[in-house]
C-alpha positions, -999 to +999 in steps of 0.1 A: +499-396+628+499-370+655+505-379+692+489-347+706+464-322+691+449-290+704+412-284+700+406-247+692+369-248+701+345-255+730+315-273+741+300-303+723+323-298+693+354-301+715+339-331+734+334-350+701+369-343+689+384-353+722+364-386+723+375-395+687+411-386+694+411-408+725+398-437+704+427-431+680+453-429+708+459-392+704+464-370+734+443-338+735+447-302+747+416-281+754+418-243+753+391-226+773+379-191+784+375-182+820+337-188+816+343-224+805+368-234+832+343-260+847+330-272+813+329-309+804+353-306+775+380-291+798+376-321+821+377-346+792+409-333+776+443-347+787+455-311+792+438-277+793+450-242+789+431-210+799+433-185+770+414-155+784+382-139+793+347-151+784+343-130+753+352-151+722+371-122+706+393-121+737+399-159+738+387-184+712+393-160+683+428-149+693+453-168+671+483-158+692+468-174+723+460-207+704+496-208+690+511-201+724+490-229+739+503-253+712+539-243+720+533-246+757+519-281+755+538-295+725+506-300+705+516-309+669+483-299+653+451-279+658+416-292+652+395-261+648+360-277+650+336-254+632+329-217+636+355-196+655+389-199+636+379-229+614+374-206+583+402-182+591+428-184+563+453-162+582+451-185+613+458-216+591+487-198+574+502-187+608+500-223+621+518-235+590+546-209+595+550-221+631+553-257+621+519-267+635+495-286+613+460-273+607+435-302+606+415-289+577+420-272+544+451-253+534+450-215+540+447-207+503+416-229+501+401-213+532+407-179+517+387-189+486+359-206+504+357-189+538+345-156+524+309-160+514+312-135+485+343-150+471+331-186+474+299-178+455+319-161+428+341-192+426+310-214+423+295-192+396+328-193+376+328-231+379+293-231+366+278-245+398+241-238+403+237-211+429+207-193+444+199-159+430+214-130+449+238-101+451+274-112+450+292-081+462+296-063+495+266-041+504+274-006+517+245-002+541+209-011+551+193+012+525+212-005+497+203-039+512+166-030+510+169-019+473+187-051+464+161-072+483+133-055+464+150-065+431+155-101+441+121-105+457+111-114+492+119-135+512+157-129+512+185-142+533+210-117+545+244-131+554+276-115+566+305-125+543+327-133+574+319-157+602+300-189+604+279-211+627+248-191+619+262-159+631+255-128+610+225-145+592+189-131+590+158-138+569+138-108+558+102-109+544+098-071+538+117-038+536+117-031+574+131-066+581+157-062+554+168-029+568+170-042+604+184-076+594+213-060+575+222-039+605+219-068+629+241-090+607+268-064+605+268-059+643+268-096+651+296-104+627+317-075+640+310-086+676+315-123+671+343-124+645+358-089+646+350-085+609 
């Protein structure tokens, strides 16, 4: 059992992890961006470390800052919550190398399941029922429209990286598929750097 964990997330997710850890007698460390300095989860945690500016890609998505906060506070494990780094295999692997436990799947499992394309291919190989779709990367919005026409509308367009609903659009026609693809790409790049 851990005596101290770091929560690599924010908001309600972090509050829930902190409350559960407290019931278990585990001390908590919150990491927060400058924009979240007065947030409830920061107050609830036993310790809190500022990890950077408001933009997630400069704070909550920077593995080096999370690892440094663990070392600074003596946190033995990281609870990623969901979204952010929870599906990042490289983050899980780096924690393992640093002797910090990742509360979640091993990095090799995340690598197989975190990428939406690879996880669907894995499901198909295991003969799990899946919804019809295109199971490879799509080069651009024009290709997305052609694929959507073959599948039939409505279609869901999803970035292979990310989570938490980011990089996800539903399209009911060619114009929405074209715009939806571009929006997904931009949102995934801005939110997850991928």
